[in-house]
C-alpha positions in Angstrom: 8.0 18.3 -4.3 5.9 18.0 -1.2 5.7 20.6 1.5 4.5 19.4 4.8 3.1 22.1 7.5 3.4 21.1 11.2 2.8 23.0 14.4 4.8 21.9 17.5 4.0 24.2 20.5 4.4 28.1 19.2 7.1 26.9 16.3 5.9 26.5 12.5 7.6 23.6 10.9 7.8 23.0 7.3 9.0 19.5 6.1 10.0 19.5 2.2 10.2 16.4 0.4 11.2 15.2 -3.3 13.5 18.3 -3.5 17.1 17.8 -5.1 18.2 20.9 -3.4 17.5 23.1 -0.4 15.9 26.8 -0.5 14.5 29.1 2.0 10.8 29.4 2.6 9.2 32.2 4.5 6.6 32.2 7.3 8.5 29.3 9.5 10.6 28.9 12.7 12.3 25.6 11.3 12.8 24.1 7.8 14.0 20.5 7.2 14.7 18.9 3.8 15.0 15.0 5.0 16.4 13.9 1.8 17.9 15.6 -1.0 19.9 13.9 -3.5 22.7 16.9 -4.4 25.5 17.8 -2.1 25.5 21.9 -2.0 26.4 24.6 0.2 23.3 26.4 1.1 23.6 29.6 3.4 22.4 29.0 7.1 21.4 25.4 6.4 23.4 22.7 8.4 23.7 19.6 6.3 24.0 15.6 7.4 24.9 13.0 5.1 22.3 10.3 5.1 22.1 6.7 3.9 19.0 5.0 2.7 17.7 1.9 1.0 15.9 2.3 -2.0 14.2 -0.2 -4.5 14.2 0.3 -8.1 10.6 -0.3 -9.1 11.4 -0.4 -12.9 12.2 -4.0 -12.3 9.5 -6.5 -12.7 7.6 -7.6 -9.3 9.0 -11.4 -9.7 12.9 -9.7 -9.7 12.0 -7.4 -6.6 10.4 -10.6 -4.7 13.7 -12.7 -5.4 15.8 -10.1 -4.0 14.0 -10.2 -0.7 15.9 -12.4 2.0 14.4 -15.7 3.2 13.0 -14.2 6.6 11.2 -11.4 5.0 9.5 -13.9 2.4 8.6 -16.2 4.9 7.0 -13.5 7.2 4.9 -12.1 4.3 3.4 -15.6 3.2 2.8 -16.4 7.0 0.8 -13.1 7.2 -1.2 -14.1 4.2 -1.7 -17.6 5.4 -2.8 -16.2 8.9 -5.6 -13.8 7.4 -3.8 -10.4 8.0 -5.7 -7.7 6.0 -4.0 -4.7 4.2 -6.1 -1.7 3.8 -5.5 2.0 2.3 -6.7 4.8 3.8 -8.7 3.4 6.6 -8.5 3.1 10.5 -7.1 6.7 10.6 -8.2 7.1 14.5 -7.0 3.8 15.6 -3.5 4.3 13.8 -3.3 7.5 15.7 -3.8 6.2 18.9 -1.3 3.4 18.2 1.3 6.2 16.9 1.1 8.1 20.3 1.7 4.9 22.5 4.3 4.0 19.9 6.3 7.4 20.4 6.3 7.3 24.0 7.4 3.8 24.1 10.4 4.6 21.6 11.1 7.8 23.9 10.1 9.9 21.0 8.1 12.2 22.9 10.6 15.1 23.0 10.0 18.3 21.1 13.0 18.0 19.1 12.7 14.0 18.3 9.2 14.6 16.8 10.4 17.7 14.4 10.6 15.0 11.8 6.9 13.8 12.7 5.1 16.4 14.5 1.5 16.6 14.7 0.0 14.3 12.0 -3.2 15.1 10.0 -5.7 12.2 10.4 -7.8 12.5 7.4 -6.9 11.6 3.8 -4.5 14.5 2.0 -3.0 14.1 -1.4 0.4 12.7 -1.5 0.1 10.9 1.9 -1.1 7.5 2.1 -1.8 5.3 5.1 -1.3 1.8 4.8 -2.8 -0.5 7.6 -2.3 -4.1 8.9 -5.5 -5.5 10.2 -6.0 -9.1 11.8 -9.5 -10.6 13.2 -10.7 -6.7 13.1 -7.6 -5.2 15.2 -5.4 -3.0 13.8 -1.7 -4.1 14.5 -0.1 -1.2 12.9 0.4 1.1 10.1 2.5 3.3 7.7 1.8 6.6 6.2 4.0 7.3 2.9 4.7 10.1 0.7 4.7 10.0 -2.9 5.3 11.9 -5.9 5.4 10.9 -9.7 8.5 9.4 -9.0 9.2 8.4 -5.5 7.4 6.7 -2.7 8.8 7.4 0.7 8.1 5.8 4.1 7.2 8.5 6.2 6.0 7.5 9.7 5.1 4.1 11.2 4.0 2.5 14.2 2.8 -0.9 15.8 1.5 -2.7 18.7 4.8 -4.7 18.4 6.3 -3.2 21.6 2.8 -3.3 23.9 1.9 -6.9 23.3 2.9 -10.4 24.1 5.9 -12.4 22.6 4.1 -14.5 20.3 1.5 -11.6 18.9 4.7 -9.5 18.5 5.8 -12.5 15.5 2.6 -11.9 13.8 2.8 -8.2 14.1 6.3 -8.5 12.6 5.2 -10.7 9.5 2.2 -8.0 9.1 4.6 -5.2 8.8 6.3 -7.2 6.0 3.2 -7.9 4.3 2.2 -4.2 4.3 5.6 -3.1 3.0 5.2 -5.8 0.2 1.5 -4.4 -0.5 3.0 -0.9 -0.5 5.8 -1.7 -3.0 3.2 -3.3 -5.3 0.9 0.0 -4.8 3.8 2.1 -6.0 4.7 -0.4 -8.9 1.2 -0.2 -10.2 1.2 3.9 -10.3 4.1 3.9 -12.3 6.5 5.3 -9.4 10.2 4.4 -10.3 11.7 4.3 -6.5 10.6 3.1 -3.2 12.5 4.8 -0.4 12.6 3.2 3.0 13.2 6.4 4.7 17.0 6.2 6.2 19.6 4.1 7.6 22.0 4.3 10.2 25.3 4.5 9.4 27.2 1.2 9.5 29.7 1.9 12.4 26.6 3.2 14.8 24.4 0.4 13.8 27.1 -2.5 14.6 27.5 -1.3 18.6 23.7 -0.9 18.8 20.9 -4.0 18.5 18.3 -1.9 18.2 20.0 0.2 15.2 21.3 -2.8 13.7 18.0 -4.5 14.0 16.3 -1.5 11.9 18.7 -1.7 9.2 18.7 -5.5 9.1 14.9 -5.1 8.5 14.7 -2.5 5.9 17.7 -4.3 3.9 16.1 -7.4 3.7 13.9 -6.2 1.2 16.6 -6.1 -1.0 17.1 -2.5 -1.8 20.6 -0.7 -2.8 22.1 1.4 -0.2 22.1 5.2 -1.5 23.9 8.4 -0.2 21.9 11.7 0.3 21.8 14.6 2.3 19.5 16.1 5.0 19.3 20.0 5.2 18.0 22.2 8.3 17.6 25.6 9.0 16.5 27.2 12.0 14.8 30.9 12.0 14.2 31.1 15.4 17.5 32.2 17.5 15.8 30.7 20.6 15.2 27.5 18.9 18.4 27.4 16.9 20.4 27.2 20.3 17.9 24.8 22.2 18.2 22.4 19.1 22.0 22.9 19.1 22.3 22.0 22.6 19.9 19.2 22.3 21.7 17.5 19.4 25.0 17.2 21.2 23.4 14.7 23.4 21.4 12.6 20.9 21.6 10.4 17.8 19.4 11.0 14.7 17.3 8.5 14.0 15.8 7.5 10.6 11.9 7.0 10.3 
């Protein structure tokens, strides 16, 4: 189990990963269990059904690779041929700058939309690993992942894809694929059993929205299995509870 403490304005947020069931924690205003495998009734918690894509890492790497879609394999090969370099726990400051710009362009700058990300810590912390893709000395994007003994989960990511010209965006897309392939190999080497892509949109929602459909297609192109799980949330602040409820009437929930 991994508990992440975040601060958003005056609110203390706790995000709990790798727990099968939700439970109360003292000293916070808002509590999130982003993915639990068990469907339970928990007093005061709101439950949301969640889909995600998971790769079984007990398979050998060749079997995992063969399940990748053609475009994903091609992108990984192109990134390698063009000299994209993947580094681990490097370039925190550069990634953070990219991340802040990415949130603004994605309109994730609302207090409620960043509950699932919050104020990220730049330095290396146990169980939180940063992968970055670099080309000719420039960091194109990165992914912070969470891990325990059995699961590696994609947590937050950002790239320069939305701020650069079309041709460079293609390179960034290929670099992102290579970065995830290296993350899969990293997890495999450490004996981790599952690689969790951090959420999918429901099929009916994705079908009518090109952005959601594109996110799903990208994640599913790595050949993972679609798995059902449950997100649990609880507010301990009455003011925050009312505001968050009203806000949720207007927005869709985005997987990371």
